[in-house]
Structure formats: C-alpha cells, structure tokens
C-alpha positions in Angstrom: 105.0 89.8 132.6 105.5 93.0 133.3 106.2 95.6 130.3 110.3 95.5 131.1 110.1 92.0 130.8 108.7 91.5 127.4 110.8 94.3 126.2 114.0 92.0 127.2 112.2 89.0 125.7 111.7 90.5 122.7 115.7 92.0 122.9 116.8 88.6 123.5 114.7 86.5 120.6 115.7 89.6 118.3 119.2 89.1 119.3 119.0 85.6 119.2 117.1 85.8 115.6 120.8 88.1 114.3 123.0 85.7 115.6 121.3 82.7 113.6 121.1 84.4 110.7 125.1 85.8 111.0 125.7 82.2 111.5 123.7 81.4 108.0 124.7 84.6 106.5 128.7 83.3 107.3 128.1 79.4 105.9 126.3 79.9 103.1 127.5 83.6 101.2 130.3 82.0 99.7 127.9 79.8 98.1 125.7 81.8 96.9 128.3 84.7 95.4 130.0 81.8 93.4 126.2 80.7 92.3 126.1 84.2 90.9 129.5 84.5 89.5 128.4 81.5 87.6 125.9 83.0 86.0 126.8 86.2 85.5 130.2 86.2 85.1 130.9 89.5 86.9 132.7 89.5 90.5 131.3 93.1 91.0 128.0 91.9 90.1 128.0 88.5 91.7 128.9 90.1 95.4 125.7 92.9 94.8 123.1 89.7 93.9 124.6 87.7 96.6 123.8 90.9 99.2 120.7 91.2 97.9 119.8 87.9 97.9 120.9 87.4 101.2 119.0 90.5 102.5 115.4 89.2 101.4 116.5 86.2 103.4 117.1 88.5 106.2 113.8 90.1 106.0 111.5 86.9 105.7 113.9 84.9 108.0 111.5 83.8 110.4 108.7 83.0 108.1 111.4 80.2 105.9 111.3 76.8 106.4 114.5 76.4 103.5 116.4 79.7 103.6 119.3 78.4 101.5 116.7 77.2 98.4 115.2 80.7 98.9 118.4 82.4 98.8 119.6 80.6 95.3 115.9 81.4 93.9 116.3 85.2 95.0 119.8 85.2 93.4 118.7 83.8 90.1 115.5 86.2 90.1 117.8 89.0 90.9 120.2 87.9 88.1 117.3 87.5 85.8 115.9 91.2 86.3 119.5 92.8 86.2 119.6 90.4 82.2 116.3 92.2 81.3 117.3 96.0 81.9 120.2 95.4 80.6 118.6 94.0 77.2 116.1 96.8 77.2 119.3 99.3 77.6 120.9 98.0 75.0 117.6 97.8 72.4 117.4 101.6 73.7 121.0 102.7 73.2 120.5 100.8 69.8 117.2 102.7 68.7 118.6 105.9 70.1 121.9 105.4 67.8 119.9 104.4 64.8 117.6 107.5 65.1 120.8 109.6 65.6 122.7 108.8 62.3 122.3 111.3 60.1 119.9 111.0 57.3 121.7 112.0 54.1 124.4 109.5 55.0 122.0 106.5 53.7 125.9 105.0 52.2 127.7 105.9 55.5 130.2 108.1 54.0 129.5 111.1 55.5 128.8 109.5 59.0 132.3 107.6 58.6 133.9 110.8 57.9 132.3 112.2 61.1 133.8 109.3 63.1 137.3 109.6 62.0 137.4 113.5 63.2 139.5 114.0 65.8 137.6 114.0 69.4 137.6 117.8 70.0 136.2 118.0 66.3 134.1 115.6 66.5 132.6 117.0 69.2 131.8 120.2 68.4 130.4 119.1 64.9 127.7 117.0 66.3 126.6 118.5 69.1 126.1 122.3 66.8 124.9 120.0 63.4 123.5 117.0 64.5 121.6 118.2 67.8 121.2 121.3 66.4 122.7 123.1 69.5 124.0 126.9 69.1 127.5 127.8 69.0 126.9 129.2 72.6 125.2 125.7 74.1 128.1 124.1 72.7 130.7 126.2 74.4 128.5 125.3 77.7 128.3 121.9 76.5 131.9 121.3 76.0 133.3 124.1 78.7 135.3 125.8 76.2 135.0 129.7 75.1 132.6 130.6 71.8 135.7 131.3 69.5 137.0 127.7 70.2 134.1 126.4 69.2 134.2 128.5 66.0 137.5 127.2 65.5 136.5 123.5 66.0 134.0 124.0 63.6 135.3 125.6 61.0 138.3 122.8 61.1 135.7 119.7 61.1 133.8 121.0 58.5 137.3 121.3 56.3 138.4 117.9 57.2 134.6 117.2 56.7 135.0 118.4 53.1 138.7 117.0 52.6 137.3 113.3 53.5 134.3 113.5 51.2 136.0 114.7 48.3 137.9 111.8 48.4 135.1 109.4 48.2 133.9 110.8 45.0 
C-alpha cells in the first residue's frame, strides 16, 4: 500500500468515526443535558456539563464499549466537581467575611451602621478604615477625585456618629 493510500484510509476512518460520534451526539445530548439539569437545576451549567461530558466521550470514542453509560458517569463526576468547587468557594467567602468584620464591633452595632450607609459613603469608609487604603488609593479604586473621597469620608463619619449615638 502506498503512502497516499494509507493517508486516504486514515482520513476515511477518521471521517467515519466523526460521523458515528456525530450521530451519537445528536441522539444522546438531550438525555445527558436533561440529566445534568436534574442534577444541578441550572440550565446553563447543565448545558456546560453535558458538552464537557460528551467531549470526554469523543476523546475516548474508539476505546469505549458503552459510550452512553460513560457519558452519564462523566456528567455526574463533573457535577460533583462543580459542587465541591462551589462549597470550597462559599467556605472561603465565609472565612473572608468573618475576617473582614471589624474587631471592635462585637455587638454588631458598628457593622450594622456601616452596612446602612449609602453605597458611595460605605465604599469609601470600608476602603479607607477597614482596609487601610490612603485617600489617594481609595480615589483610584472608586475612580473619583481625592476631594470627593474626603467629602464621602466626612459624611460617612458624621452618619456613623449619629447612628451610633442613637444606639446608646
């Protein structure tokens, strides 16, 4: 057999493999996506997981005896991975929130007063006092002039003082 004949045979095998997988994909995608939707309850995530699961099937297509079962197994493993990542992320955010709470606000009154500030004032107060950013860095972060930051800090302190006086 010549090199050209071997190349043509390889292309024909690949084409038939792709066509075979294409038929499988069209047939099985709705089932795998529906299963992923039942697992996650999120249509966008279900679509992503189903696509990824079927990509894994395609990669191993010639070696699989039961590609349908493998697709569902990969889908559930991908969903589990997603849940683990989400749980780790939520735990990290909870840890960060606990760490970020002001230490002097054990009774919560200061933290509640800060939360009730209008958004622009709260943003400036948190960046400057909680995260120790200088006025110039706060101005850069919120894309406002330093004078605006100073005014927001002044107004925020005044509102906080009034709110804390009311709680006494």
